[in-house]
VMD Tcl script that draws the C-alpha trace (Angstrom):
set ca {
  {0.00 0.00 0.00}
  {2.81 2.43 0.89}
  {4.47 1.72 -2.45}
  {1.22 2.51 -4.28}
  {0.86 5.82 -2.42}
  {4.46 6.71 -3.27}
  {3.90 5.88 -6.95}
  {0.75 7.97 -7.01}
  {2.38 11.05 -5.49}
  {5.35 10.75 -7.84}
  {2.90 10.67 -10.76}
  {1.13 13.80 -9.46}
  {4.47 15.54 -8.92}
  {5.52 14.71 -12.48}
  {2.20 16.05 -13.78}
  {2.78 19.28 -11.87}
  {6.31 19.49 -13.27}
  {5.02 19.83 -16.85}
  {4.35 23.52 -16.24}
  {7.98 24.08 -15.24}
  {9.15 22.37 -18.42}
  {6.75 24.47 -20.50}
  {8.59 27.58 -19.41}
  {12.02 25.95 -19.52}
  {11.74 24.82 -23.16}
  {12.43 27.79 -25.44}
  {10.27 26.57 -28.35}
  {6.72 27.89 -28.85}
  {3.68 26.03 -27.54}
  {2.79 24.35 -30.85}
  {6.26 22.89 -31.33}
  {6.48 21.76 -27.69}
  {3.27 19.76 -27.98}
  {4.18 18.37 -31.43}
  {7.48 16.97 -30.14}
  {5.86 15.76 -26.92}
  {3.26 13.80 -28.88}
  {5.89 12.46 -31.29}
  {8.21 11.11 -28.59}
  {5.39 9.88 -26.37}
  {3.54 8.02 -29.14}
  {6.72 6.33 -30.41}
  {7.63 5.26 -26.88}
  {4.15 3.90 -26.16}
  {4.08 1.90 -29.40}
  {7.42 0.29 -28.57}
  {6.71 -0.43 -24.90}
  {3.10 -1.59 -25.17}
  {3.62 -3.59 -28.35}
  {6.55 -5.40 -26.72}
  {4.42 -6.05 -23.63}
  {1.54 -7.21 -25.87}
  {-0.83 -4.73 -24.24}
  {-2.24 -3.29 -27.48}
  {-5.63 -4.61 -28.52}
  {-6.91 -4.80 -32.08}
  {-9.83 -2.41 -32.35}
  {-12.12 -1.36 -35.24}
  {-11.15 1.57 -37.45}
  {-14.25 3.44 -36.24}
  {-12.90 3.33 -32.68}
  {-9.43 4.36 -33.83}
  {-10.87 7.44 -35.54}
  {-12.99 8.37 -32.53}
  {-10.10 7.94 -30.10}
  {-7.86 9.90 -32.47}
  {-10.42 12.71 -32.47}
  {-10.30 12.79 -28.68}
  {-6.51 12.91 -29.01}
  {-6.88 16.06 -31.10}
  {-8.84 17.66 -28.25}
  {-6.04 16.64 -25.86}
  {-3.44 18.15 -28.21}
  {-5.32 21.46 -28.33}
  {-5.57 21.37 -24.52}
  {-1.78 21.12 -24.23}
  {-1.18 23.80 -26.87}
  {-3.39 26.28 -25.04}
  {-1.92 25.26 -21.66}
  {1.66 25.93 -22.77}
  {0.45 29.04 -24.57}
  {-0.97 30.23 -21.25}
  {2.44 29.73 -19.65}
  {4.23 31.60 -22.46}
  {1.84 34.57 -22.27}
  {1.72 34.73 -18.47}
  {3.62 32.35 -16.18}
  {3.41 28.85 -14.71}
  {1.45 29.92 -11.62}
  {-1.27 31.75 -13.56}
  {-1.63 28.88 -16.04}
  {-2.04 26.34 -13.23}
  {-4.56 28.51 -11.39}
  {-6.61 28.59 -14.60}
  {-6.21 24.81 -14.82}
  {-8.25 24.63 -11.59}
  {-11.30 25.69 -13.63}
  {-11.37 22.15 -15.05}
  {-13.59 21.15 -12.10}
  {-16.23 23.70 -13.10}
  {-16.27 22.62 -16.73}
  {-16.38 18.94 -15.75}
  {-19.33 19.51 -13.40}
  {-21.12 21.43 -16.16}
  {-20.37 19.29 -19.23}
  {-20.07 15.71 -17.92}
  {-23.83 15.40 -17.18}
  {-24.59 16.69 -20.68}
  {-22.19 14.29 -22.40}
  {-22.90 11.06 -20.51}
  {-26.46 12.01 -19.50}
  {-26.08 11.78 -15.74}
  {-27.62 13.86 -12.96}
  {-26.08 17.27 -12.40}
  {-24.04 17.57 -9.18}
  {-25.09 21.04 -8.06}
  {-22.54 21.22 -5.22}
  {-19.64 20.53 -7.59}
  {-21.07 23.08 -10.01}
  {-21.29 25.68 -7.23}
  {-17.70 25.01 -6.18}
  {-16.68 25.35 -9.81}
  {-18.43 28.72 -10.08}
  {-16.57 29.92 -6.98}
  {-13.30 28.76 -8.60}
  {-14.14 30.84 -11.66}
  {-14.69 33.74 -9.26}
  {-11.17 33.27 -7.91}
  {-9.76 33.33 -11.43}
  {-11.81 36.46 -12.20}
  {-10.18 38.26 -9.25}
  {-6.77 37.66 -10.84}
  {-8.05 38.48 -14.32}
  {-9.74 41.71 -13.26}
  {-6.88 43.17 -11.26}
  {-3.82 41.67 -13.00}
  {-4.58 42.67 -16.60}
  {-0.99 41.97 -17.66}
  {-1.95 38.27 -17.67}
  {-5.11 38.74 -19.75}
  {-4.04 36.66 -22.78}
  {-2.51 33.94 -20.61}
  {-5.66 33.67 -18.51}
  {-7.93 33.43 -21.57}
  {-5.75 30.65 -22.99}
  {-5.72 28.94 -19.59}
  {-9.52 28.97 -19.39}
  {-9.76 27.51 -22.92}
  {-7.22 24.87 -21.89}
  {-9.33 23.91 -18.87}
  {-12.44 23.61 -21.03}
  {-10.65 21.30 -23.46}
  {-8.93 19.45 -20.62}
  {-12.23 18.34 -19.08}
  {-13.50 16.85 -22.34}
  {-11.08 14.08 -23.21}
  {-11.32 12.26 -19.82}
  {-15.12 12.35 -20.14}
  {-14.99 10.83 -23.63}
  {-12.30 8.33 -22.60}
  {-14.60 6.75 -20.02}
  {-16.79 5.41 -22.81}
  {-13.83 3.75 -24.53}
  {-12.28 2.38 -21.32}
  {-15.40 0.32 -20.63}
  {-14.40 -2.06 -23.43}
  {-10.80 -1.21 -24.43}
  {-7.76 -1.40 -22.16}
  {-6.15 1.86 -21.09}
  {-2.84 1.24 -22.91}
  {-4.59 0.88 -26.25}
  {-6.76 3.95 -25.68}
  {-3.84 6.17 -24.67}
  {-1.55 4.95 -27.45}
  {-4.11 5.64 -30.18}
  {-5.14 8.88 -28.48}
  {-1.58 10.25 -28.40}
  {-1.02 9.03 -31.96}
  {-4.24 10.65 -33.15}
  {-3.26 13.88 -31.43}
  {0.12 13.81 -33.15}
  {-1.33 13.16 -36.62}
  {-4.06 15.80 -36.38}
  {-1.72 18.40 -34.88}
  {0.75 17.67 -37.69}
  {-1.96 18.52 -40.22}
  {-2.81 21.91 -38.72}
  {0.69 22.84 -37.50}
  {1.78 24.46 -40.81}
  {-1.24 26.79 -40.66}
  {-0.57 27.48 -36.99}
  {3.05 28.37 -37.68}
  {1.95 30.78 -40.41}
  {0.18 32.79 -37.71}
  {2.83 32.22 -35.07}
  {6.13 31.76 -36.95}
  {9.20 30.30 -35.31}
  {12.88 30.87 -36.07}
  {13.73 27.15 -35.98}
  {11.93 23.83 -36.19}
  {14.55 21.54 -34.67}
  {15.15 21.75 -30.92}
  {18.60 22.50 -29.58}
  {20.31 19.91 -27.41}
  {19.03 21.45 -24.18}
  {15.46 21.71 -25.47}
  {15.69 18.14 -26.77}
  {16.70 16.92 -23.32}
  {13.76 18.65 -21.64}
  {11.35 17.44 -24.35}
  {12.44 13.86 -23.65}
  {11.95 14.43 -19.93}
  {8.48 15.81 -20.69}
  {7.61 12.82 -22.88}
  {9.25 9.95 -21.02}
  {8.86 11.00 -17.41}
  {5.88 13.39 -17.29}
  {3.82 11.42 -19.83}
  {4.78 7.73 -20.13}
  {6.20 7.18 -16.63}
  {3.51 9.27 -14.92}
  {0.84 7.19 -16.65}
  {2.50 3.90 -15.64}
  {2.85 4.97 -12.00}
  {-0.74 6.19 -11.72}
  {-2.00 3.01 -13.41}
  {0.00 0.83 -10.99}
  {-1.31 2.85 -8.05}
  {-4.88 2.47 -9.26}
  {-4.49 -1.32 -9.05}
  {-3.87 -1.03 -5.29}
  {-5.76 2.14 -4.39}
  {-9.34 3.17 -4.99}
  {-10.29 5.47 -7.86}
  {-11.47 7.88 -5.15}
  {-7.97 8.11 -3.65}
  {-6.36 8.59 -7.06}
  {-8.77 11.35 -8.08}
  {-8.42 13.04 -4.68}
  {-4.63 13.11 -4.96}
  {-4.64 14.44 -8.54}
  {-6.62 17.44 -7.27}
  {-3.32 18.55 -5.74}
  {-1.60 18.83 -9.15}
  {-2.05 22.63 -9.52}
  {-0.87 23.16 -5.94}
  {2.29 21.08 -6.51}
  {2.94 22.89 -9.79}
  {2.59 26.37 -8.26}
  {4.88 25.47 -5.35}
  {7.47 24.24 -7.88}
  {7.11 27.49 -9.86}
  {7.76 29.47 -6.67}
  {10.83 27.37 -5.86}
  {12.33 27.15 -9.35}
  {11.46 30.53 -10.87}
  {10.69 32.63 -7.78}
  {7.38 33.59 -9.39}
  {6.04 34.59 -5.98}
  {8.14 37.76 -6.29}
  {6.28 38.90 -9.41}
  {2.69 38.15 -8.42}
  {0.40 40.78 -6.90}
  {-1.80 40.42 -3.83}
  {-4.75 39.88 -6.16}
  {-3.17 36.65 -7.39}
  {-2.87 35.40 -3.82}
  {-6.45 36.45 -3.03}
  {-7.77 34.60 -6.09}
  {-5.53 31.60 -5.39}
  {-6.73 31.60 -1.76}
  {-10.34 31.35 -2.95}
  {-9.41 28.39 -5.16}
  {-7.52 26.65 -2.33}
  {-10.59 27.08 -0.08}
  {-12.77 25.49 -2.78}
  {-10.27 22.62 -3.08}
  {-10.36 22.00 0.68}
  {-14.19 22.00 0.73}
  {-14.25 19.62 -2.25}
  {-11.78 17.27 -0.54}
  {-13.90 17.24 2.64}
  {-17.05 16.47 0.62}
  {-15.29 13.65 -1.24}
  {-14.01 12.15 2.02}
  {-17.51 12.26 3.53}
  {-18.97 10.68 0.40}
  {-16.39 7.89 0.48}
  {-17.10 7.26 4.18}
  {-20.84 7.10 3.48}
  {-20.31 4.62 0.64}
  {-18.05 2.47 2.84}
  {-20.61 2.37 5.66}
  {-23.35 1.43 3.21}
  {-21.29 -1.50 1.89}
  {-20.53 -2.69 5.43}
  {-24.22 -2.62 6.33}
}
mol new
graphics top color blue
foreach p $ca { graphics top sphere $p radius 0.5 }
foreach p [lrange $ca 0 end-1] q [lrange $ca 1 end] { graphics top cylinder $p $q radius 0.2 }
display resetview
């Protein structure tokens, strides 16, 4: 059990570290995501094919999963764009809005009952982001991109649930990353016309960090969280991943000293979001306790 907890927290830490790498890599957001998808998809094909974890699935499923991969690719592009136009901390605060969009859109997509408490907490989170947006106008573009990223980021896990009911997770993720790479490759030339770059090939330092992003923050993080899920409940995994923005912002403070450049309005907005996170965690713990008692009875 202790090993599973350790694996889970390492996976969450690696997920939070992606924001640091987004600022560290000098390439623009489109090129970062293109190389991330390239290296991650190649690695997954090699590892999961060798382990015989890839299922044969119909072309219709491949196309649908690939379409979801395109949504994931756009999520990452807008996330790293948010970092480039603001900073890691602002981008991760905006990432917290994913709870609001999930509470709003998941019932519409999978036709389940609306959870009004989660929706209310999501609205309060949006209020915290608005405090930063309203008073720190220098981050306007970054915040808009961050909100778009959160909207896109809530969609592909919702759609993935339908596939994971009949296809193993390795197959879904491999085709999803591959689909994201192919579709992003198609639109990248048009994207680069609007946002031109001086070079297409990464330097040695950027290449190193891109491999870290792909191998550690993508492939390894997925393996660790999957292993943890085998020993821990889905509730525990989801609860821990709620800490991802917090871990990422702490890392941004430590690595880039971003706390020196943020106004009091950022901390006020972030404080509102932390309060929402605490309330949500308490509600989830109570719900889990209630479910456990019901099973025991």
